[in-house]
C-alpha positions as CSV (number, residue, x, y, z in Angstrom):
1,M,18.5,5.0,-24.7
2,K,15.2,3.3,-25.3
3,K,11.7,4.5,-26.5
4,I,9.7,4.0,-23.7
5,G,5.8,4.7,-23.3
6,F,3.4,4.3,-20.2
7,I,-0.1,3.9,-20.7
8,G,-1.5,5.2,-17.1
9,I,0.7,8.0,-15.5
10,G,-1.4,8.5,-12.5
11,K,-0.6,8.1,-9.0
12,L,2.1,5.6,-9.4
13,G,2.5,5.4,-13.6
14,L,3.9,8.9,-13.5
15,D,6.5,8.5,-10.9
16,C,7.8,5.0,-12.8
17,A,7.7,6.9,-16.0
18,E,10.0,9.7,-14.5
19,V,12.5,7.4,-13.2
20,M,12.9,5.8,-16.6
21,A,12.9,9.4,-18.1
22,E,16.3,10.0,-16.4
23,N,17.9,7.3,-18.6
24,H,15.6,7.1,-21.6
25,E,13.1,8.9,-24.2
26,V,9.5,8.4,-22.0
27,R,6.3,9.2,-23.6
28,G,3.0,8.9,-21.2
29,Y,-0.8,8.9,-21.7
30,D,-3.4,8.8,-19.8
31,I,-7.5,9.2,-19.6
32,Y,-6.9,12.2,-17.6
33,P,-4.9,15.5,-18.1
34,R,-1.3,15.1,-16.5
35,A,1.5,17.1,-16.8
36,S,5.6,16.2,-16.3
37,D,8.9,18.0,-17.0
38,S,10.7,15.0,-18.1
39,V,7.8,12.9,-19.8
40,K,6.3,13.9,-22.9
41,V,2.5,13.6,-22.4
42,C,1.1,12.7,-25.5
43,D,-1.9,10.9,-27.2
44,I,-2.3,7.3,-27.3
45,D,-1.3,6.8,-31.2
46,E,2.0,8.7,-30.8
47,L,2.5,6.8,-27.6
48,V,2.1,3.1,-29.2
49,N,3.8,4.0,-32.6
50,E,6.9,6.1,-31.4
51,S,7.5,3.6,-28.3
52,E,9.5,0.1,-28.3
53,W,8.5,-0.4,-25.1
54,I,4.8,0.0,-23.6
55,F,4.2,-0.4,-19.8
56,I,0.7,-0.6,-18.4
57,A,0.6,1.0,-15.3
58,V,-3.6,1.3,-14.9
59,P,-5.6,0.5,-11.8
60,T,-6.9,-2.6,-11.3
61,P,-9.4,-1.4,-8.7
62,H,-12.1,-2.9,-6.4
63,A,-15.8,-1.9,-6.3
64,E,-16.6,0.9,-3.7
65,G,-16.3,-0.3,-0.1
66,Y,-14.0,-2.9,-0.6
67,D,-10.5,-0.7,0.2
68,G,-10.3,-1.4,3.9
69,S,-11.2,1.9,5.1
70,V,-14.3,0.6,6.5
71,P,-15.1,-2.8,7.8
72,S,-15.3,-5.1,5.0
73,S,-14.7,-8.8,6.1
74,H,-18.0,-9.4,6.3
75,M,-19.0,-8.5,2.5
76,E,-19.0,-11.0,-0.3
77,P,-15.4,-11.4,-1.8
78,R,-14.9,-9.9,-5.3
79,D,-11.7,-10.0,-7.8
80,F,-10.2,-7.1,-9.0
81,G,-11.5,-4.9,-11.6
82,Y,-9.6,-5.5,-14.9
83,D,-11.4,-3.1,-17.4
84,A,-8.9,-0.5,-17.6
85,V,-5.9,-3.2,-18.5
86,I,-8.3,-4.8,-21.2
87,D,-8.8,-1.0,-22.6
88,A,-5.3,-0.5,-23.0
89,I,-4.4,-3.9,-24.3
90,N,-7.0,-2.8,-27.0
91,K,-5.6,0.6,-27.8
92,I,-2.2,-0.9,-28.7
93,N,-4.2,-3.6,-30.8
94,V,-6.0,-0.7,-32.6
95,H,-2.9,1.9,-33.0
96,A,0.2,-0.3,-33.2
97,R,1.3,-0.4,-36.8
98,E,4.6,-2.9,-35.8
99,S,5.4,-5.2,-33.0
100,K,5.6,-4.2,-29.7
101,K,7.0,-5.3,-26.4
102,V,4.5,-5.0,-23.7
103,V,4.8,-5.1,-20.1
104,L,1.8,-5.5,-17.5
105,I,3.0,-4.0,-14.0
106,S,-0.5,-3.8,-12.4
107,T,-1.5,-6.0,-9.6
108,V,-3.7,-9.3,-10.7
109,L,-4.8,-12.6,-9.3
110,P,-2.9,-15.4,-10.2
111,G,-4.2,-16.9,-13.5
112,T,-5.6,-13.6,-14.6
113,T,-2.9,-12.5,-17.1
114,R,-3.2,-16.0,-18.9
115,R,-7.0,-15.9,-19.0
116,E,-7.9,-12.5,-19.6
117,F,-5.2,-10.6,-21.0
118,V,-2.9,-12.5,-23.1
119,P,-5.8,-13.8,-25.8
120,R,-6.7,-10.5,-26.1
121,L,-3.2,-8.9,-27.1
122,A,-2.6,-9.1,-31.0
123,R,-0.1,-12.2,-31.6
124,Q,2.3,-9.9,-33.2
125,H,3.2,-8.4,-29.8
126,Q,5.2,-9.8,-27.3
127,F,4.2,-9.9,-23.7
128,L,5.7,-10.1,-20.2
129,Y,4.4,-9.7,-16.6
130,N,6.3,-7.4,-14.1
131,P,4.7,-6.1,-10.9
132,Y,6.5,-3.2,-9.1
133,L,7.3,-3.4,-5.4
134,I,6.3,0.4,-4.8
135,A,4.3,2.4,-2.5
136,M,2.8,6.0,-2.2
137,G,5.3,8.7,-0.9
138,S,8.3,6.7,-1.7
139,V,7.7,5.6,-5.6
140,K,10.7,6.8,-7.2
141,W,12.8,5.1,-4.2
142,D,11.3,2.0,-4.4
143,M,11.3,1.4,-8.0
144,V,15.5,1.9,-7.8
145,N,15.9,0.0,-4.8
146,P,13.2,-3.3,-5.1
147,E,14.2,-6.2,-2.9
148,M,13.5,-8.2,-6.4
149,I,12.4,-7.6,-9.8
150,M,9.8,-10.1,-10.9
151,I,9.2,-11.2,-14.6
152,G,6.7,-13.2,-15.9
153,T,6.8,-15.2,-19.2
154,E,4.7,-17.6,-20.8
155,D,6.7,-20.9,-19.6
156,G,8.6,-19.4,-16.8
157,N,11.8,-19.5,-18.8
158,P,14.2,-16.3,-18.7
159,N,13.6,-15.5,-22.7
160,A,15.2,-13.2,-25.0
161,L,12.7,-10.6,-24.0
162,A,13.0,-10.8,-20.3
163,G,16.8,-10.5,-20.8
164,E,16.2,-7.3,-22.6
165,L,13.8,-6.0,-19.7
166,R,16.7,-6.9,-17.1
167,E,19.1,-5.1,-19.2
168,L,16.6,-2.0,-19.5
169,Y,16.2,-2.3,-15.6
170,N,20.0,-2.4,-14.9
171,T,20.3,1.3,-16.7
172,V,18.1,2.7,-13.5
173,M,18.8,0.5,-10.5
174,Q,20.4,2.1,-7.6
175,N,20.8,-1.4,-5.6
176,D,21.6,-4.4,-7.3
177,P,18.1,-6.4,-6.7
178,R,17.6,-10.1,-7.4
179,Y,15.8,-11.4,-10.4
180,E,12.8,-13.6,-10.0
181,I,11.8,-15.3,-13.3
182,G,8.5,-17.3,-13.2
183,T,5.3,-17.9,-15.4
184,W,2.7,-15.2,-15.7
185,D,0.9,-17.0,-13.2
186,E,4.1,-17.5,-10.4
187,C,4.7,-13.9,-10.5
188,E,1.3,-13.0,-10.2
189,A,1.4,-14.7,-7.2
190,I,4.6,-13.9,-6.0
191,K,3.3,-10.1,-6.0
192,I,-0.1,-10.7,-4.5
193,F,1.1,-13.1,-1.6
194,Y,4.3,-10.7,-0.6
195,N,1.5,-8.1,0.1
196,T,-0.4,-10.5,2.0
197,F,2.6,-11.7,3.9
198,I,2.9,-8.3,5.1
199,S,-0.6,-8.1,6.2
200,A,-0.4,-11.1,8.2
201,K,2.8,-9.7,9.8
202,I,1.6,-6.6,10.9
203,G,-1.9,-8.3,11.8
204,L,0.4,-10.7,14.4
205,V,2.4,-8.1,15.9
206,N,-0.7,-5.9,16.5
207,M,-2.3,-9.3,18.0
208,I,0.5,-9.0,20.6
209,Q,-0.1,-5.3,21.4
210,D,-3.7,-6.5,21.9
211,F,-2.8,-8.9,24.6
212,S,-0.3,-6.4,26.0
213,M,-3.2,-4.3,26.6
214,K,-5.7,-6.9,27.9
215,I,-3.1,-8.9,30.4
216,G,-0.7,-6.0,31.6
217,N,2.9,-6.3,32.6
218,I,3.9,-6.5,28.9
219,D,6.0,-4.2,26.8
220,V,4.7,-4.8,23.1
221,D,8.5,-3.7,21.7
222,V,10.4,-6.3,24.1
223,V,8.2,-9.2,22.7
224,T,8.5,-8.2,18.7
225,N,12.0,-6.9,18.9
226,A,12.9,-10.4,20.2
227,L,11.1,-11.9,17.4
228,A,12.3,-9.9,15.0
229,R,15.8,-10.7,16.0
230,S,14.8,-14.4,15.5
231,T,16.1,-15.0,11.8
232,M,16.3,-18.6,12.3
233,R,13.0,-19.6,12.1
234,I,11.0,-16.5,11.5
235,M,11.4,-13.8,8.8
236,G,13.2,-10.3,9.1
237,P,12.8,-7.4,11.2
238,K,10.8,-5.4,8.8
239,Y,7.1,-4.7,9.9
240,M,7.7,-5.9,13.0
241,T,6.7,-3.0,15.0
242,A,3.4,-2.9,16.7
243,G,1.1,0.2,15.8
244,M,-1.5,0.9,13.2
245,G,-3.0,-1.6,10.8
246,D,-2.0,-2.6,7.5
247,A,-3.4,0.0,5.1
248,G,-3.6,2.2,1.8
249,A,-4.5,1.2,-1.5
250,C,-3.3,-2.5,-2.1
251,H,-2.9,-4.6,0.8
252,P,-6.2,-4.9,2.0
253,R,-7.7,-5.3,-1.0
254,D,-5.1,-7.8,-2.1
255,N,-6.6,-9.8,0.9
256,I,-10.2,-9.0,-0.3
257,A,-9.4,-10.2,-3.4
258,L,-7.4,-13.3,-2.3
259,R,-10.8,-14.4,-0.5
260,W,-12.2,-14.7,-3.9
261,L,-9.5,-16.5,-5.3
262,A,-9.9,-19.1,-2.1
263,E,-13.6,-19.2,-3.0
264,E,-13.5,-19.4,-6.7
265,Y,-10.9,-22.4,-6.4
266,D,-12.6,-23.9,-3.4
267,I,-9.5,-24.9,-1.5
268,G,-11.7,-25.2,1.8
269,Y,-10.4,-22.6,3.9
270,D,-10.0,-18.8,4.0
271,L,-6.7,-17.4,5.8
272,F,-7.4,-14.2,4.1
273,A,-10.6,-13.7,5.9
274,T,-9.2,-14.2,9.0
275,V,-6.4,-11.8,8.4
276,M,-8.8,-8.9,7.5
277,H,-11.3,-9.8,10.3
278,A,-8.3,-9.3,12.6
279,R,-7.3,-6.2,11.2
280,E,-10.7,-4.9,11.7
281,M,-11.3,-6.1,15.5
282,Q,-7.5,-4.6,16.3
283,A,-9.1,-1.4,15.0
284,K,-12.1,-1.7,17.0
285,N,-10.0,-2.3,20.3
286,L,-8.1,0.8,19.8
287,A,-11.3,2.4,19.2
288,M,-12.7,1.3,22.0
289,F,-9.5,2.6,24.0
290,L,-10.1,6.3,22.6
291,V,-13.7,6.1,23.8
292,E,-12.6,4.9,27.4
293,Q,-9.7,7.8,27.7
294,S,-12.8,10.1,26.2
295,K,-15.1,9.5,28.7
296,Q,-12.5,9.2,31.5
297,H,-11.0,12.8,30.9
298,G,-14.3,14.6,29.3
299,M,-12.5,15.4,25.9
300,S,-13.3,14.8,22.2
301,I,-11.7,12.2,20.3
302,V,-9.1,13.5,17.3
303,I,-7.2,11.2,14.8
304,H,-3.8,12.9,13.9
305,G,-3.5,11.7,10.3
306,K,-6.4,10.4,8.1
307,A,-4.5,9.9,5.2
308,Y,-3.2,6.1,5.4
309,K,0.1,6.8,5.8
310,P,2.0,10.6,6.2
311,E,3.1,12.6,3.6
312,V,0.1,11.7,1.1
313,P,-3.0,12.9,0.4
314,Y,-5.1,9.5,0.0
315,C,-7.4,8.1,2.3
316,V,-8.1,5.1,0.5
317,G,-7.8,2.3,2.8
318,S,-6.7,4.4,5.7
319,Y,-6.9,2.6,9.0
320,S,-7.6,6.2,10.6
321,T,-10.9,6.0,9.2
322,L,-11.3,2.4,10.1
323,I,-10.4,3.3,13.5
324,G,-13.0,6.5,13.3
325,H,-15.9,4.2,11.9
326,Y,-16.0,2.3,15.2
327,V,-15.4,5.3,17.2
328,K,-18.7,6.5,15.8
329,Q,-20.5,3.3,16.0
330,A,-19.9,3.7,19.7
331,G,-21.9,6.6,19.4
332,H,-18.9,9.3,19.6
333,D,-17.6,12.1,17.2
334,V,-14.3,12.2,15.7
335,R,-12.3,14.6,14.0
336,Y,-9.1,14.3,12.2
337,L,-5.8,16.4,11.7
338,D,-4.3,16.1,8.7
339,P,-3.2,18.9,6.4
340,L,-3.0,16.8,3.3
341,A,-6.2,14.6,3.2
342,D,-8.1,14.2,0.1
343,D,-11.1,13.7,1.9
344,P,-11.9,16.9,3.8
345,A,-15.0,15.2,5.6
346,E,-14.2,16.1,9.6
347,V,-10.8,17.4,9.1
348,I,-9.7,20.0,11.2
349,T,-6.6,22.1,11.3
350,E,-6.1,23.3,14.9
351,L,-7.5,22.3,18.1
352,A,-8.8,25.0,20.3
353,E,-9.3,22.7,23.3
354,P,-7.5,19.8,24.7
355,A,-8.5,16.3,23.0
356,V,-7.7,12.6,23.4
357,I,-5.3,12.6,20.2
358,L,-4.4,9.2,18.5
359,W,-0.8,9.7,16.9
360,A,-1.7,7.5,13.7
361,H,1.0,8.9,11.6
362,N,4.9,8.1,12.7
363,R,7.0,9.3,9.5
364,K,10.2,7.8,10.7
365,I,8.5,4.0,11.4
366,T,6.7,4.4,7.8
367,Y,9.7,5.4,5.6
368,E,12.4,4.1,7.6
369,Y,13.8,1.5,5.0
370,T,14.4,4.6,2.8
371,G,16.9,5.8,4.8
372,D,14.8,9.2,5.3
373,Q,13.8,9.1,9.1
374,P,13.0,12.6,10.2
375,D,10.0,12.0,12.8
376,T,6.7,13.4,12.1
377,L,5.9,16.8,13.7
378,P,2.4,17.6,14.9
379,Y,0.1,18.9,12.4
380,C,-1.2,21.7,14.7
381,A,-0.3,23.2,18.3
382,I,-1.7,20.6,20.7
383,P,-3.3,22.2,23.8
384,R,-2.0,21.6,27.1
385,N,-3.6,18.8,29.1
386,S,-4.7,17.2,26.0
387,V,-4.1,13.0,26.1
388,I,-2.0,11.5,23.5
389,V,-2.5,7.8,22.8
390,D,0.6,6.8,20.8
391,P,0.0,3.0,19.3
392,W,3.9,3.5,18.0
393,R,5.4,4.1,21.4
394,K,7.8,6.6,20.3
395,L,7.0,9.7,21.6
396,P,8.9,11.0,24.6
397,A,7.2,12.4,27.7
398,I,6.1,16.0,27.3
399,E,5.3,18.6,29.4
400,G,1.7,19.6,30.0
401,L,0.5,16.4,28.1
402,T,0.1,12.9,29.0
403,V,1.3,10.3,26.5
404,I,-0.1,6.9,26.5
405,P,2.3,4.3,24.9
406,Y,-0.5,1.7,23.4
407,G,0.9,-1.6,24.1
408,N,3.1,-0.6,26.7
409,T,1.3,-2.0,30.1
410,R,4.6,-3.0,32.0
411,N,4.5,-0.1,34.4
412,S,1.2,0.7,34.3
């Protein structure tokens, strides 16, 4: 049993700490009040001095307006904010009375650790960069079933400390993940490009969805399923279902940050701007379809799900609100059905009249990789004669309702 401390036990850090606490003695510290049944929440001095391993799990946020919940591709590219990481490092330096093993798990741009963090950490401490592949709504499952574990060292060699960290993870893993050892910079790049590959992949399949709607006689799933099975030259089947765009607190902002990096190093082009612009135009296309249906049927527009994914409250990076932005830009009102959304503006709990409803949340698709696959149930009773626009094309025919499989024009 190891003595472990987590600086930062918020939306992601607390779940990670609680996973570690199943097998180890874990303390947690945060600038905000937190509570846990398995992690001892304490002050920073106790955490630092009673922990052998210290994991820094603080946010690296963007400025307001850069999360992707509203259009951002026109905005000046910006790097992440690193004040919280620097503050955590300073706290370790001030309070530690002996050498500590420090592990940073927050997402940062390539080159940041070497430039910003390690020079600030007192030389008595050892340091690894170890970003996680976790997502809200499935943090604990993701942490113990990762596709890979990235461990960054100064020179990219698997040093003794990296070996110790690997042994520590072996005590909590449920799968048998591969370990990728690289320099701090390489592991920074692996993490952020992993996320942006997903963004690009979703952008490509949603582009096919747009063409399906424009050209006609195309079921987007026939096309994407064929591509998903083409594992010789194209990658695997994950994220190959056209639907809502990439969303959340990580992926959109990672593309925004990489725009800044492309400009900072003057590589001469910016693929990430294209990815973000495509994401926004795909949202606008879907919004305009909702507007057309609203005009045709004389009904208001409702989006079923405001949070960026089912079963989480967070609207940061929400694709639903991005679509809603374009609906309002076209001069139409929009309301959201969502029992958890942390942004109460325009959220309703019931529908009194028929409406054009965008079925934004699909729990089965979002969490299918965890093996937990129940369908999303309606957040309220749906009035008869409503029109449901299903961008996932998974809803069956429902008596009294019109269901439009957005992206399938084969029989239109």
